[in-house]
C-alpha positions in Angstrom: 35.2 234.9 111.8 34.1 238.4 111.1 30.5 239.6 110.9 28.9 241.3 107.9 29.2 244.7 109.8 32.9 244.1 110.3 33.4 243.3 106.6 31.4 246.4 105.7 33.5 248.6 108.1 36.6 247.2 106.5 35.4 248.0 103.0 34.4 251.5 104.1 37.7 252.3 105.8 39.8 251.1 102.8 37.7 253.1 100.4 38.0 256.2 102.7 41.7 255.9 102.9 41.9 255.8 99.1 39.6 258.8 98.9 41.7 260.7 101.4 44.9 260.0 99.4 43.2 261.4 96.2 41.5 264.4 97.9 44.1 265.6 100.4 47.2 263.6 99.7 47.0 261.7 103.1 47.8 258.1 102.8 47.1 256.9 106.4 50.0 254.5 106.2 50.1 253.7 110.0 46.4 253.2 110.1 46.4 250.8 107.2 49.3 248.9 108.8 47.1 248.5 111.9 44.2 247.3 109.8 46.4 244.8 108.1 47.7 243.5 111.4 44.5 243.7 113.5 41.6 244.0 111.1 39.5 247.1 110.8 37.2 246.7 113.8 40.1 245.9 116.2 42.2 248.7 114.8 39.3 251.0 115.4 38.9 249.7 119.0 42.6 250.2 119.6 42.4 253.8 118.4 39.4 254.4 120.6 41.3 253.4 123.7 42.8 256.2 125.8 42.0 259.8 126.3 43.5 261.5 123.3 43.1 261.2 119.6 45.6 259.7 117.2 48.0 261.6 114.9 45.7 260.6 112.0 42.6 262.1 113.7 44.6 265.3 114.2 45.7 265.3 110.5 42.1 264.9 109.4 40.9 267.6 111.7 43.6 270.0 110.5 42.4 269.3 106.9 38.7 269.9 107.8 37.8 266.2 107.3 36.3 265.1 110.6 33.6 263.2 108.8 36.4 260.7 107.9 38.2 259.3 111.0 37.4 256.1 112.8 35.5 258.2 115.4 33.0 259.4 112.8 32.6 255.9 111.2 31.5 254.2 114.4 28.8 256.7 115.5 26.1 256.4 112.8 27.0 253.2 110.9 28.8 250.7 113.2 27.6 251.2 116.7 26.9 247.5 117.2 30.6 246.7 116.9 31.7 249.0 119.8 31.2 249.3 123.5 29.4 252.3 125.0 32.7 253.5 126.4 34.3 253.4 122.9 31.3 255.2 121.4 31.5 257.9 124.1 35.2 258.3 123.4 34.5 258.7 119.7 31.8 261.3 120.3 33.9 263.2 122.9 36.9 263.5 120.5 34.6 264.9 117.8 32.9 267.3 120.1 36.2 268.6 121.6 37.0 269.7 118.0 33.6 271.3 117.7 32.3 268.8 115.3 28.5 268.8 115.2 27.9 265.2 116.0 24.1 265.4 116.1 24.0 267.0 112.7 26.4 264.5 111.3 24.4 261.5 112.6 21.1 263.0 111.4 22.6 263.6 107.9 24.0 260.0 107.9 20.5 258.6 108.3 19.4 260.5 105.2 22.5 259.2 103.4 22.8 255.6 104.5 25.3 253.2 103.2 24.7 252.5 99.5 25.9 249.3 97.9 29.3 248.5 99.4 30.0 252.0 100.6 28.0 254.8 102.2 28.3 258.4 101.2 29.7 261.0 103.5 27.3 263.9 104.2 29.7 266.8 103.3 27.0 269.3 104.3 27.5 268.0 107.9 31.1 269.2 108.1 31.5 271.9 110.8 34.1 274.5 110.6 37.3 273.1 112.3 39.2 275.0 115.0 42.6 276.4 114.2 45.3 273.8 114.2 47.1 275.4 117.1 44.3 274.3 119.6 44.6 270.6 118.7 44.8 268.1 121.5 48.0 266.1 121.7 47.8 262.8 119.8 48.1 259.4 121.4 51.7 258.2 121.2 51.9 255.0 119.1 54.1 252.1 120.1 57.6 252.2 118.5 56.6 249.3 116.3 54.0 251.5 114.5 55.0 253.5 111.5 54.6 257.3 111.2 51.7 258.9 109.4 53.4 260.5 106.5 51.9 260.9 103.1 
């Protein structure tokens, strides 16, 4: 049985995937397959395992949308669903890409979840690094699909 926080996380993630498809043409197909198989919270936990970020994280970084990946969801709104190690991984991945985590978290507190979905503080977006300095993505198991739009 899932908690209210897990249900809210799921709603937020689904709405964000729809938003990313509209705004940058990114459909997050593999991520949504993981969500369908594992549920949103467990898919996020799986993505937070390991040292490196996923292909989807890298795609969002390259598009200047680091307020949207799993790593950004867990820090201000869903901390209670994740271990300290998972939260540290999320924060580290964002910091490595020079995302201003403190500013984002502060802005998220002034823009809390509203109704069934929270608003993303666009003013918290830092300038991304050039794509050429991206960290390598985590290789996904062969059973996972590719992240193509």
